[in-house]
C-alpha positions in Angstrom: 22.2 -32.4 -35.8 24.7 -33.0 -38.8 27.3 -35.6 -40.0 31.3 -35.4 -39.1 33.0 -33.9 -42.1 34.0 -37.1 -43.3 31.2 -39.1 -43.3 29.6 -41.2 -46.4 26.0 -40.7 -47.3 25.2 -44.6 -45.4 25.0 -42.4 -42.2 21.7 -40.9 -43.5 18.4 -42.0 -42.8 15.4 -42.8 -45.3 12.0 -41.8 -45.1 9.1 -43.0 -47.0 9.5 -41.8 -50.7 6.9 -39.6 -52.7 6.3 -41.3 -56.0 6.7 -38.5 -58.7 8.6 -37.7 -62.2 12.2 -37.2 -62.8 13.9 -34.6 -61.1 15.1 -31.0 -62.7 18.2 -29.1 -61.7 17.8 -25.3 -61.4 18.7 -23.1 -64.3 21.9 -21.5 -64.0 22.4 -17.9 -63.5 25.4 -16.7 -65.8 24.6 -15.2 -69.2 26.1 -18.3 -71.4 24.1 -21.8 -72.2 26.4 -24.5 -70.8 28.2 -27.5 -72.8 29.5 -30.9 -71.1 31.8 -33.3 -72.2 33.2 -36.6 -70.6 36.7 -37.9 -70.2 38.1 -40.9 -69.2 41.6 -40.3 -67.9 44.3 -43.1 -67.3 47.4 -42.3 -65.2 49.8 -45.2 -65.8 52.6 -43.6 -63.4 50.9 -45.1 -60.3 48.6 -47.9 -59.4 45.3 -47.3 -58.0 45.5 -47.0 -54.4 42.7 -48.5 -53.2 42.4 -51.7 -55.4 46.3 -53.2 -55.5 45.6 -55.4 -58.8 44.8 -52.6 -60.8 48.3 -51.2 -62.0 47.1 -47.7 -63.3 45.0 -45.1 -61.7 41.8 -44.6 -63.9 38.9 -41.5 -63.2 36.1 -40.4 -64.7 35.8 -36.3 -65.3 32.8 -34.5 -66.5 33.9 -31.1 -67.7 31.3 -28.2 -67.9 31.8 -25.1 -69.9 30.0 -21.8 -71.6 28.8 -22.6 -74.7 28.1 -20.9 -78.2 24.9 -22.3 -78.1 22.2 -24.5 -76.6 22.3 -27.3 -79.2 22.4 -30.9 -79.1 20.9 -33.7 -76.2 20.9 -32.7 -72.9 24.0 -34.1 -70.7 23.0 -37.1 -68.7 23.0 -36.8 -64.9 24.5 -40.3 -64.0 23.8 -43.6 -65.0 21.2 -46.4 -63.7 24.0 -48.3 -62.1 26.0 -45.0 -60.4 22.0 -43.9 -59.2 21.4 -47.5 -57.9 24.6 -47.6 -56.0 24.0 -44.0 -54.4 20.6 -44.8 -53.7 21.6 -47.8 -51.8 23.8 -45.8 -49.3 21.4 -43.1 -49.5 17.7 -43.2 -49.5 15.1 -45.9 -50.8 16.9 -47.6 -53.4 13.8 -48.6 -55.6 13.4 -48.9 -59.6 11.2 -45.7 -59.7 14.0 -44.1 -57.8 16.8 -45.1 -59.7 15.0 -44.2 -62.9 14.2 -40.5 -61.7 17.8 -39.8 -60.2 19.5 -41.2 -63.4 17.2 -39.3 -65.8 17.8 -36.0 -63.3 17.2 -33.4 -66.1 20.5 -31.3 -66.8 20.8 -27.9 -68.2 24.1 -29.1 -70.3 24.6 -30.1 -73.5 26.8 -32.9 -74.8 29.5 -31.8 -76.7 28.3 -28.2 -77.7 30.5 -26.0 -79.2 32.5 -23.8 -76.3 32.5 -20.1 -76.3 35.8 -18.5 -75.6 39.4 -17.7 -77.4 42.7 -19.4 -76.3 43.5 -19.4 -72.6 40.6 -17.0 -72.1 38.7 -19.3 -69.5 39.6 -19.9 -65.7 39.3 -23.5 -64.7 37.7 -24.6 -61.3 38.4 -28.6 -60.2 35.5 -30.1 -58.1 36.2 -33.0 -55.6 33.1 -34.5 -54.4 32.1 -35.8 -50.9 33.2 -39.3 -49.7 31.2 -42.1 -50.9 28.9 -39.4 -53.8 30.1 -39.0 -57.3 31.1 -36.0 -59.1 27.6 -35.6 -60.3 26.5 -34.6 -57.0 28.1 -31.3 -57.3 26.4 -30.6 -61.0 24.0 -27.5 -59.9 27.1 -25.9 -58.5 29.1 -27.0 -62.1 26.7 -25.9 -64.2 26.4 -22.7 -63.0 30.0 -21.7 -62.9 30.0 -23.1 -66.4 27.0 -20.4 -67.2 29.4 -17.5 -65.8 32.3 -18.4 -68.0 34.4 -21.2 -66.2 35.3 -24.4 -67.6 34.8 -26.8 -64.7 36.5 -30.5 -64.1 34.1 -32.6 -61.8 36.3 -35.6 -60.9 35.3 -39.1 -59.7 37.7 -40.1 -57.4 37.4 -44.1 -58.6 36.6 -46.5 -55.3 35.9 -43.6 -53.1 32.4 -43.1 -55.2 29.6 -45.6 -54.8 30.0 -46.2 -58.4 31.6 -44.8 -61.5 30.6 -45.8 -64.7 33.3 -46.2 -67.4 33.0 -45.9 -70.9 33.4 -49.7 -71.8 29.9 -49.7 -69.5 31.3 -51.4 -66.5 30.6 -49.6 -63.2 33.4 -49.8 -60.4 31.8 -49.8 -56.9 33.0 -48.2 -54.0 36.4 -50.1 -52.7 36.7 -48.5 -49.5 33.1 -47.3 -48.2 33.0 -48.4 -44.7 36.7 -47.9 -43.9 36.5 -44.3 -43.7 36.8 -44.5 -39.7 40.3 -46.3 -40.0 43.4 -44.8 -38.6 45.0 -42.8 -41.5 42.1 -43.3 -44.1 41.6 -39.4 -44.1 45.3 -38.9 -45.0 45.3 -41.3 -47.5 42.2 -40.2 -49.3 43.4 -36.7 -48.8 46.9 -37.5 -50.6 45.1 -39.4 -53.3 42.4 -36.8 -54.1 45.5 -34.6 -54.4 47.1 -36.6 -56.7 44.2 -37.3 -59.0 43.4 -33.3 -59.2 47.3 -32.9 -60.5 47.0 -35.6 -63.0 43.9 -34.2 -64.2 45.5 -30.3 -64.4 48.5 -32.0 -66.5 45.9 -33.6 -68.7 43.7 -30.6 -69.3 46.9 -28.1 -69.6 49.6 -30.0 -70.8 50.9 -29.7 -74.3 48.6 -32.5 -75.8 45.3 -31.6 -73.4 42.8 -34.7 -73.2 40.3 -32.2 -74.2 40.2 -31.4 -77.8 39.2 -27.1 -76.7 41.7 -27.5 -73.7 43.5 -24.7 -75.2 40.6 -22.2 -73.8 42.0 -23.0 -70.6 43.9 -20.5 -68.8 46.4 -22.1 -66.7 47.3 -19.3 -64.9 43.7 -19.0 -63.6 42.8 -22.3 -61.7 41.2 -22.7 -58.6 39.6 -25.8 -56.5 36.5 -26.5 -54.1 35.3 -29.4 -52.9 32.7 -31.1 -50.6 33.2 -32.8 -47.2 36.5 -35.0 -47.9 36.8 -33.4 -51.1 37.2 -29.8 -49.2 39.5 -30.8 -47.0 42.0 -32.1 -49.9 42.0 -28.6 -51.2 44.8 -27.3 -48.9 46.8 -30.3 -49.3 46.7 -30.0 -53.2 47.5 -26.4 -53.0 50.4 -27.4 -50.8 51.5 -29.5 -53.5 50.3 -28.1 -56.8 51.3 -24.5 -57.1 48.9 -24.6 -60.3 45.9 -24.2 -58.0 45.9 -20.4 -57.0 42.8 -20.3 -54.5 40.6 -23.0 -52.8 37.2 -23.6 -50.8 36.5 -26.3 -48.2 32.9 -27.1 -48.1 32.0 -28.5 -44.9 35.0 -30.9 -44.4 37.3 -31.8 -41.8 41.1 -31.1 -42.4 42.9 -34.3 -42.3 46.4 -33.3 -43.0 47.1 -30.0 -40.8 48.8 -27.1 -43.2 52.2 -27.1 -42.3 54.0 -23.9 -39.9 55.2 -22.5 -43.1 51.4 -21.8 -44.0 49.3 -21.8 -46.7 49.5 -18.2 -48.6 47.0 -18.4 -50.9 43.0 -17.1 -50.9 41.1 -20.0 -49.2 37.6 -19.8 -48.3 36.4 -22.2 -45.4 32.5 -22.6 -46.0 30.4 -24.8 -43.1 27.4 -26.0 -41.6 26.1 -23.7 -38.7 27.1 -25.9 -35.5 29.9 -28.0 -36.2 31.9 -25.6 -38.2 32.0 -22.5 -36.0 34.6 -21.4 -33.8 34.5 -23.8 -30.7 32.1 -26.2 -32.9 32.7 -30.0 -32.7 35.4 -29.6 -35.7 38.6 -28.6 -34.2 40.4 -28.7 -37.6 39.5 -25.7 -38.8 40.5 -23.6 -36.1 44.0 -25.4 -36.2 44.4 -24.8 -40.0 42.6 -21.5 -40.2 45.8 -20.1 -38.1 47.9 -20.9 -40.5 46.3 -19.5 -43.6 48.5 -16.2 -44.2 46.9 -15.0 -47.3 43.0 -13.6 -48.2 40.9 -16.1 -46.0 37.2 -16.2 -45.0 35.0 -18.2 -42.3 31.6 -18.6 -43.3 28.9 -21.0 -41.7 25.2 -21.1 -42.9 22.5 -21.6 -40.5 20.0 -24.1 -40.7 22.5 -26.4 -43.1 23.9 -30.0 -42.2 26.4 -31.7 -44.3 24.4 -33.1 -47.1 23.0 -29.8 -47.7 26.0 -28.9 -49.7 25.4 -30.9 -52.9 22.4 -31.5 -55.5 20.8 -34.1 -53.0 18.8 -31.6 -51.0 16.8 -30.7 -54.3 15.1 -34.5 -54.3 15.8 -35.4 -50.5 11.8 -35.8 -50.2 11.1 -37.5 -53.4 13.8 -40.2 -52.8 13.0 -40.7 -49.1 16.4 -38.9 -48.0 15.8 -37.4 -44.6 18.0 -34.1 -44.2 18.0 -32.0 -40.6 18.2 -28.7 -42.6 15.8 -26.0 -42.3 16.7 -24.5 -45.8 15.0 -25.5 -49.0 17.0 -27.5 -52.0 16.7 -24.4 -54.0 17.9 -22.0 -51.2 20.8 -24.3 -50.1 22.0 -24.4 -54.2 21.2 -20.7 -54.6 23.5 -19.9 -51.5 26.6 -22.4 -52.7 26.2 -20.9 -55.9 26.3 -17.1 -55.3 29.1 -17.5 -52.4 31.1 -20.4 -54.2 30.7 -17.9 -57.5 31.8 -15.1 -55.6 35.0 -16.7 -54.3 36.2 -17.2 -57.7 35.2 -14.1 -59.5 37.2 -12.1 -56.9 40.4 -14.2 -56.9 40.6 -15.8 -60.5 38.8 -12.5 -62.1 39.7 -10.0 -59.9 36.0 -8.6 -59.7 35.5 -7.2 -56.3 32.9 -8.9 -54.3 31.0 -7.4 -51.3 28.9 -10.2 -50.7 32.3 -11.8 -49.2 33.1 -9.0 -46.5 30.3 -9.1 -44.7 26.4 -10.7 -44.3 24.2 -9.4 -46.7 20.7 -8.7 -46.1 19.5 -11.4 -49.0 21.5 -13.9 -47.3 20.9 -13.6 -43.5 22.0 -17.4 -42.9 25.6 -16.5 -43.4 27.5 -16.0 -40.7 30.8 -14.8 -41.0 33.4 -15.4 -38.1 37.1 -14.0 -38.5 
């Protein structure tokens, strides 16, 4: 059993939680310590697409990057109001769970000095699933940063359960409950593509929003997303030539790739039954035919829709029922290995046999095409 690819976390059932201490994310696998900084970006060129009275689009972005040394305080995982809003739809919204979720121990250090030379670091943008915040992909982001990537996790304001801004207020989800309305998927896809392009402008432009923006190599940019965030990768690539490669992690494609096709590298990584050929999501077969460059279609036996983010790591403790036969650490390991291999191949030109056939280390992976 799994959820439809655009489904919000609210569709999940709660089971009784086990009391315990704060959660800890698995250590990254790369050679570098990880730094993290947070950016508040305001796009005055367009109004907020979901809340008409907001005349500018405001975004919160987390940046993870390789650091010189593990100095300073640990980066926060999410704010208590964000945790409360996530748990409201996800599992058991108790004060203890809010405390544990917001207190999750990360592996990154706030504003640690970055490691790298000018235009030396490739950039990966991560777009989270509908109704979950950017922090839901932290285990993946920290791992990529430890391998030498700058990673930008974007909160698509009013699509995330909650987004806390620097003045302390938390914007709730304005459109949760609208995801099945006609045209919602297309509007979200276009919104996310515009958000990502704006973030790229602010990270790689002449006056970067991050004081270390000069470390980013503007010729090596890629994107991955979970669920509706993964679906938006093709549309972003079709409209922004800066994005050289993309990954859709278990999302339905809402806007078809046009007949002219998509010629840049693309990986479709999904849950077993829904996303195999002949499965219930027909958009994968449709768009696969129009991908004309390097491409792979891989499913993971035993995973379901919400298995592709951090939440399986603490599902039992917060009372979240997942229909997955793989453990949380194994789910995260698979995500890190395959997503990392894809970016190493296409942004660093390092051969990756892992992406050519099933590996003995990962028998769960099924290569379809």
